[in-house]
N, C-alpha and C positions, 0 to 999 in steps of 0.2 A: 039406406032401408036394408041392402044386401050387405053392406059394412057392418051395420048394427047385429044384422043376425049373424054373421059369421063370429064377432066376437062373442055374442051371448053361446053360439055353438062352442066355440072355444071353451069358454069356463066350464060348462057341462060334461064335456071329453075331458077337460083337464083335471078335474076335480079330483078323481081318484088317484089318479098319479102323484098330483101334489101332496095328498093327503098321505100317501105311503112314503114319499121322500120326506115329508115334514115331521114324519114320526121318527123316520132314521134319524134324520138331523137331530133332532131333539134329544133322541137317545145318545148322538155320539157328543153333543154338547152335553148333556148331563154325565156322562162317564169321565168328561176331561174338565170339568166343571172347576174341581179341587185344585188341577194343575194350572189353570188358567188365572184363580185366585193367587197363587204363589207366583206365577209369572209376570202379573201386573206390574209388581215392585221390582222386578229383575234388575233393572237398570240403575234403580236406585240401592241396590245393593251392593254396586261395585265398589271395592275400595283402595282400588289401584287407582293413584294420582295420575292425574293427566297432564301433560304439559302444554303450555300455552302456544308453543309451536312445534314442529315435527322437524328430527334432526336434519343435516345434511345429508347427501348420498355418502359423501366421504367419511361421514362419522357414522354411519350405519356401516360400510365397508369394514372400518375399523373396529367394532363391537362385534361383526361377524368374524373376524382374524383372531380375535383377543380373547373372547367370553371362552372359559376352560369348557363348558357344556351346556347347551341348552335343554328344556326339558322338552321342549317340541321344535322340530325343523318341518317346517311346510315346503313343498316343491310345488310351485305354480302360482302366479300372481294373477290369476283371473279371479272372478267373483267368489267361486267357491274357495279358492286358494286363499285370497285376503278374508273371506269371512272366516274361515278355520283359524287364521292368524290372529283376527279381533277377538274372536271367542275364548281362545285360549289364554292370550296377554290377559283379559279382563277376570279371567277366573285365577289370575296371580301367579300363571305358568310363565317362567321365563322361554320366549318365544323367538324363533326366526325365521324368515320367509325368503325364497331365493325364486328369481324369475329371469329366463334366461333371455327374455325379449323386454318388451316394455309391460307395466302393468295394464290388463284388459288388451294386449295386442292382439289375441287371439278371437275365439268366439264371443267373449263377454262384450267386447265392442261392435259385432257384428249381428245384433239380433233384430227382431222386428220392434223394439223399443217399448214394447207392452209388459205391464205387470198385471199377470192374470193367472185366474185358476183353471182356465183351459175349458171352454165351452164344448168341444167336442170329446176332450174325456170323460165329461160328464156324460155326454150322449152316449161313448161307448160303455161306460158302466152302467147305466141304465138298460139299455139294450141286451148286454150281456150280464145282466146282474154280477158286475164285477166289483165287489165291496173294496178290493184294493184301490182299483181305479177311482172309486168314490171319496175313499180315504185321501188320495192324492189331490183330489180338487179341492176337497174341505182344508186339506193343510196348506196348498197354495192361495186360497182365498183368504185365510188366516195371515198368512206371509203377506199377502198384498196388501192389506190393512195395516201391518206393522212398518212396512217398508215407505208407505204414503206418509206415516206418521213420524218416521225417525229421518226423513231427508225430503221434507216439504217443497224446498227450494229447486229439486231436481228431478219432482214427480208432480203428478196430479191427476185425479179421475179424467176420463176421457168417456163421452157419449158414441156409442158406436152402432150403426143402422143395418139393419139385416132387412132389404127390400124384399117383398113377398110378391110372385108374379102368377101364384096360383091359387084360387080360393082355399082349397083342401091345405095347402102348407099354412096358413095362418094359424089354426089352431096347433098343430105339430110342433111349430117353432115356438109357437106362444108358450106351449107348455113347458117345452125343454129351456127356454129362458127364465120363467118363473121359477124354475127346480133350482136354478143357478142362482136365482135371488136368494132363493131359502133356504139352501145350503150353506152360502155365504151368514145366513143367520142375522145378528146383529152387528156384524162387519159389512153387511152389504153397503155399497157406496150409494146409491141412490136406486129407487126402484125401478124396473123396466116398466115399458109401458108401450100401446100400440097405437100408430099413425095410421089416418087414412091417407089414401092417395094424393091428394091435394096438401095436406099438411106436410107428407114427407117430401114431394117437392119443392115446397117454400124451405124446406131446410136443407135439402139436398138437390139444388136446383140443376146440378150435373147429371142427375139421375135419368137412365131411361124410362120414359114415359108409356110407351105402348105395353099393354097388358099388364100394367102395375096395378095391384088389386090393395096396397097397403104396407106397411114396413112396421117393424119393432126395433125399439132402441132399449140398449143395454148399456150397461157402464162397467168400465175396466180400469186400470189404471194404465200411465205412461211415463216414461222416462228417459233422462238420458244416460244411455247403459254406460258408456267408457267414462263419463264423468262420475256416474254412480260407482263403479268399480274402484275409480280412485279415491274417492272419498272413503270407502271403506278401507283402503290401504292407509290412506293419509292418519285416516282415526286410529287405526293400529298402532301406527309410529308414534301418536302422540303418547300412548297409552305404555309405549317402551318396548315395542316389538322391534327388533332388527329387521327391517325389509329392504330389500334391495332388487331393482332392476337390473337388467344385463349382467346376471350373475349366474353363468350356467351350471349344473350341476354333470360332472363327467361319468363319476360312478358313485354308487354307494361304498359306505364303509362299513365293514365288519367286525364284529370281535367274538371271541368262544365264550360262551357262558359255561363259568367253570364249575355251577351247580348241575346241568343237563349236559354239558359238553357239545351243544347244538350252537349252530353261528345265528349270531344275532345282529341286525342292521342298527349301527350306533351313529349314523352320519353320513356326511358326504363329502367327495372332493369336488371343490368348486374351481369357477375360473372368471374372473372379471373381464367380461368381453371387452371393457373399454381399454383395459390397461394391459390385457393378456396375463396377470398375475395369478397363480393358483395357491389354493390353500384349502384346507380342511375346515370343516364345520361340524362339532360333535354334538350329538343329542340323544337323549333317553329313547325319543319317539320320532321316527319318520312317517311323515304324511304324504303319500302321492295325491295330488290335488291338480292334475295336468289336461285335463278335459279330454282332446282327442288322442292325446299322447300318452293315456294310461297306461296302455300294454307295453310302450316301450319303456317306461319306468319300471312296470313290474318286472319286465325281463333282465332289467338290472340288477335284478333282486334272484330272480330263477330263470334262465334261460328257457326252460322246458315248462313255464306255465302257460295255459292256454287263453287265449285273447276273450276279453269278456265285454270288449267295446267294437261297436259297431257304427263307423263314422257315417254321416248322411249331410248331404250338402244342400244349403238352403241359399236361394238368391234373391237379393231384394234389389229395387230400382228407387231412384229420386227424382220425382218429376217436379215440373213449377207449381207453387202454391195454388194457383189459380183452378187446379184439378180438383179440388177438395173445399168444402167449407173450412173456416178457421178453427173449429171447433166441433167436429162431426166425423168420425170415419166411418169405415163401410165394409161389412164382412160378407163375402161371397162363400157360403157355406158347403158348396157343392160345384167345383169347377169342372171343367170337360172330362177332366182323368180322375177326379174323385178328390182333389186336394183342397185345402181352403187358401183363400188369399184375402189377405187384409188391405186396405187401401186407406191410408191414415194422414192426418195433418202432423207435420212435423218438423218444428224448427223453421216455421213459416213457408215449408215445401211440402211435397206430398211423399209419402213413402208405399212402396206397394210390393208384396210379397207374402207368402215365401213359398220357394219350389222345396222338393223334398225329394232327394235321389241319392243313393248310393255312391261313395266316391272313397278317394283313398287320402291317407292323412298327409298332410302338408303344412308347412309355416305359411306359405301364400297361396291361398286357395284363388281362384281364378274365375271370375263370372263368364258364362259363355253365351253367345248370340241367341243360342237355341232356348236357354231359361230367359233371356231378356225379352224376346219375343212372345214366349208362353204367355208371361205375365201381361204384356200389353194389350195381345189378345183376349185375356180373361178380362182386363177392364174394361176394353171396348164392349164388351157385352153387357157392361152394366152402366154404361154411360150414355148419356143423349147422343143421337146423331147429329146433334147440332156441335159436338165436341168431337174435333178432330184428333185422336189420341195418335201422336207422330211419334216415329223412331227417334227423332231430332230432339224430342222432348226429354229425353232420358239423360239429365245432369250428372247423374254417378250411379255405379253399380257395383255391388260385392256379393262377394260368396262366405258365407259363415258357416264352418264344420260343426256340427250337433254330435255330443258325444253318447249317442244311445246306447243303453244296454241291452245286450240280447243274447242269445245263443249262437255262438260262432258259425254256426251252419245256416241261419236266417238270413235271407236275402229281401225280404218284405219290411222296408223300413218303415213304412208308410203306416203300418199298422202297430209300431211298435210305442208303449209308452214311456214315457220320460220319468218313472221312477228310479230314484237313485239306490244306490248298494253300498254299503261299507263293507269291506272285507280286510282281514288281517293274516297275513301270511305265517307260515311257519317260523320264519325268522322275525316275525314283528313288524314288517312294512304294513302300514294302514294306507289303504286305498280308499278315497270316496269317487264314485263313478256316476255317469246319467245326472239325471236330474234337470232341472231348468233353473233359467236366472232368477225367478220370483222366491223359490223357495231356498236358495244359497243359503240363507241365515239357518233353517232347521236342519240342512245337510250339513253345515259347519258344526251344528250344536251334537248332530247323531254321531259326526266323526270324531270329536274331540271326548264325546262320552265314551267312546269305543277305546279311544287311545289310552283314557285314563283307564278304564278297566284292564287294557292288554296290558299297559306297561306300569301299573301300579302307582301311577301318579298323585301328588298329594293335591287335590283340586275340590273345588265344590262343585254346585250347579251352573248351568249357563245364566250369563246376564245379559245377554244381548236384545230382548223383548225390550223396545222401549228405548234402548240406548243409542241417543243423538249421533249423526255421525257429521263429518267434518262441514261446516258451515250452517249447520240447522239451527245451532242454539238461540242467538239473537235475531233470526231470519223472520220478517213477516210481508205478506204481500204487497205492503208501502213501501218497503224498503228503499226502491229503486227513485222514489221521490227525494228522499235525503241524497242520495248521490246526485241528483240533478242538481238541487240547490246547495248543496255543499261544495260540488267540485264543477259544475258549469258542464255536466255531459249531457250529450244528446239523450233524450227520453229512450229512445230505441236501444241505445248502448247501455244506459243504465238498466234499464229492465233486463236486457242479455246478462250484463254481471252480475246481476241480483239472482237471477235463475240457475247460474252457472256456479258462482262462488259462495251465495247464501251470505252470510254475516262477514265472510272473507272478501267481500267485493270492496271495502273500503281500503284494504290493503292494495288491491290493484288501482283503485282510482288514484290513490297517493302518489303513484309512480307514473301515473299519465301524462304524457307530454303535453306540454301546451300548443295549439293548434295554429296562433297567430292570427286567427281570425275573431269576428265580433260574438259568433256563436257556431260551434260549440267552442267551451273556453279551453277544454282539455279533452283528449281522446281521439288521436289521428288512428284511422282505419286503415288495416293492412288492404281492403279492396273494398271499392265502394260500395257493392250491393249488398254487404254484410256488415253486421255489427261487431265484428272482432278487432280489437284496436292492438297498437304495438306493445303496450303495457303488458298485454297479457301474457307474449311472447317472453318477457323478462321473470314475470311470476312463473311462467310454466317452467323455466329452469331451475327454479325455487322448488316445485313439485315435482322434480326429478326426471323432467324431460330432457334427453341427452341426444336426440336427433331430430332433424326435420321433420321426419316422419311421424316422430312423437306430437310435435306441436300441429300439424295440419290434420291428424287423424283423431286424436286421444286429448291433447289438450284445449284445442279448438275442433270443431268437427267440419272445417272447410272441405277434406277430402270427401267426405259421405254426403256432403250437400252440393258442391258443383266442381268436378275436377278441374276445370279451366280456371275457375277462380283460384282454386288453390294452386296451380301453377304459377298464375299471375302474382300470388303473393308469396311465392317462395324466395326469391331473392333478397327481399326486404327480411323476411323471418330468417334466414341463413346469416344475415348480416348482422340483426341483433343477436342471435345466438352464439355468433362467431365472437362476438365481444364480449360477451357473458361466461363463455367458457374456453376464452382464449385459442380459438380454431385458427390455423394458419391458412395461408390462401388456398392450397392444396387440399386441406380437410374441407373448406367450404365448397370448392367444387365437386368433392365426394360426396358431400351430403347433398348438393343440389341435384348431382346426377342420380344417386339413391332414391331420393324422393320424386323425382320425375320417373323414374321405373317403377317405383311402387304405384304412382298414378296411373301410369300406364296399364299395366298388366292386374293389378289388383283390385283399382277402384274403376275399370271399365271406359279407361282412355283409349285403350286398343281397338276394342270392340266396338265404339263410335269412330273411331278413324278409320277402321276395317269397313264400316257399315258405309262411311261415306265415299270410299273408293271402291270396294268389292261391287257394291250392289247398284252401280252405275251402267246402264246399258252403253252408254257412251262415254268414251274417256278421251280426255286431251291428249294430243299427240305432242312429245318433246318439245317442240318450237313452239307450240301454244302455252305450254307451262313454262318454259322461260320468259316469254313476252309477259304473261301473267305476273311471274315474280318479282321481274324488273318493275313495272307498274306498281305493284304492292309494295315494294322497299322504297319507291319512289315518293309515296305519300306516308309512308310509316319512317318520318324524318327522325323522330326521335328513339327509333329502334325498340318501340314496347313491345313487339311483337303482334300488332293488331291495328286495324285501323277503323274508324267510323262508318255507319252506313252511309252517311254523306259521303265521305270518302270514295265509298263504292259507285254512288252514282257520279261522282266526277270522274274517277278512272275509267268509265264506261264511256262517259261523253269525250274523254281525252284519245280515246282509240277509236271514235267516231261508232259507236255501237248506238244505234236507235231502239228503243223498245217502247211501248206502251206503259203508262204508270200502273196499272193494275197487274201486269204479268211481272214488272219489276218487284213490285210491292210483295207478290206472293213467294218470289225466288229468293229476296232478302229475308223474309219473314220464316224461310224455312231453312236457310243457311245460318241465320244467327243462333246457334244451338244452346248457347248458355242463355238465350235473353237478356242481353246487357248492353245490347247497342254495340257491341265490339265484335268486328269479324276477323278472325285469324287467316292465316296464308291458308291452311288447309280447308277452311270455309269459302276464303275468296276463289281458289281454284274450283269449288264447288258451282261457285255462281258460273264459271265458264262451263262446266258439264250442263248445268241446266239450260245456259243459253243455246249450247248445240241441240239440246234435244229439242227446245223449243224450235229450231231452226228446223231440223228433222222431221218434227210433227207437220210444222207447215208446208215444207215441199212435199210430204205426203199426202198434204190436203187436209189433215188430221184437223189442224188447228188454222187459224187465220190471225197470225200475229205478225204486224209490221216490225221486223227487225233486220238493221243492217251493218255490216262492219266494215269499211273500206279497209282497214290495216288488218284485219285477219280473214280477211275473204270470205265471211258469211253473207249470205243472202236469204232472205225468207219472205213470206207474203205472197198474198195474191191479190 
């Protein structure tokens, strides 16, 4: 009864606000109605022919070297840069793109994986009567709908639950979420709805029960960000753009305008990072789309220009899939320090984040233990006490740098909007800065519009609304069934290939190796617990992957899902890439070390390792460590780098350690950090640390655990 009254009250309280925003939304839709009708057919108006396949990287580099002059040169291979290249080339402009690392190697692969309008931005728009914020949310919701349409294999709607623990919050949040639906208008993915406490717990059983009064569920989109970025780049390449990763801009080229006597940017001096060769790329217009590195490129143009970008670091963590339902996310709208935390299912794992704090610009951002623990503590606040949220369950962690646009003197990044700005310098350098992943297409459209106007380029309007991306054309939700039936792939692997490559999944299946088993017929996995197969490495090289890091982080997403599984797959990945790219043994060794360094520092392996050792109250003495290492290697006969949990029990028996079954189970459950039944050396040493803790507690009379080791001289028990 109380719940029904609250809902009725909610309707009454929210009516006025909803009517106001509804009117505003209708006015906005009316104002843009003509533009909408024009843009519906935008993709069909593309007259530029699309190639069946994209050129090789070597062909792209040759095009960059030999083309006399491009209309547009884009610097930056993130979502916005690739979006600019696609927008320009489909308008008929001769287009080039340079990325000094890999496509999506920066911020674009380190997002929350959401395609959304921004619920919190709408809240700010209403509370502050800020029409610009409202307009940004409106635009983002339109772009959300378009992105879900043009890449359905890489994206999908996702219901997100907002749990409510105070009765007065129910009408407040309900009004806000309903306004979100209304602003989306006809492009609303699905109408939001209110849940009773019992229904909320049925859909999200891990939720904290005490004081829960109900929940509200709304819909946003979710995607595979790095693969989406790559799809944009590959689509631009198929339309004729000369796109190259590992092509670094060393400096901007300038010429003197004979009419005005002013210097004008006319291209860039570049270096092929893989070969070291330098060459010039000439262009009528140069676009700076470098995200957090916006100001460094602007200073190539003018050393005195003030900064317009204030970088903000956002850390995310990945935890096992059992922390969340398969198809329901969670939003914490007000964390302990006022930030917003999402808790979402992604690639059969659970992603949680993000933090938001000022940072320095770097190509290699590193997640900190402080940020990881902040996220874990916020997750604990919302999950049931029956669910033990453990530091050891963090399978991967990363930090991404958001390129927020702000006053250079501002330090409060939490209140900064992600509105984008397009500027044109006196020398003609076009810069696009700020914005968000979801609005990359609109940002690209505004940028190319500005470039056309500033440089008097001969091109029409944007044609990217409704323009399908690589893999989308013949994709269907049941495509994976054909892969199973036609090629003999495992169902899980087939679903993964279909959702990653779309209609290009058949090209991957065709090169999949025979397993030699009755089933599956083809498709050798890189690691047993993930559906990535060896054929993807071969295909990844075709997709411009040139390093092992490219393969584990952006062609596959192993590094973002489980750092230890990624490390386990590395030797095989390097071997396959070595054959495809003719690497020497020395080069293969360098790639292996570089990838391990990437996992260690940028994907959270270091903080996990540090947490294992630094947080332990008792550490093993060197002699104990040597004994444990000796036993570990004795059971790791194949030098795989891990032993099984059964092996651990045998090791303990071999050194005469006697421990009750429950205590041993608890210890093993804690140290098997990646939850795959495999215990690595560092985890095995943690077993020893845990056993010594048990002994110490027992001898202090805190616990009663029968434990004895004759070889190591441990005694415990009462």
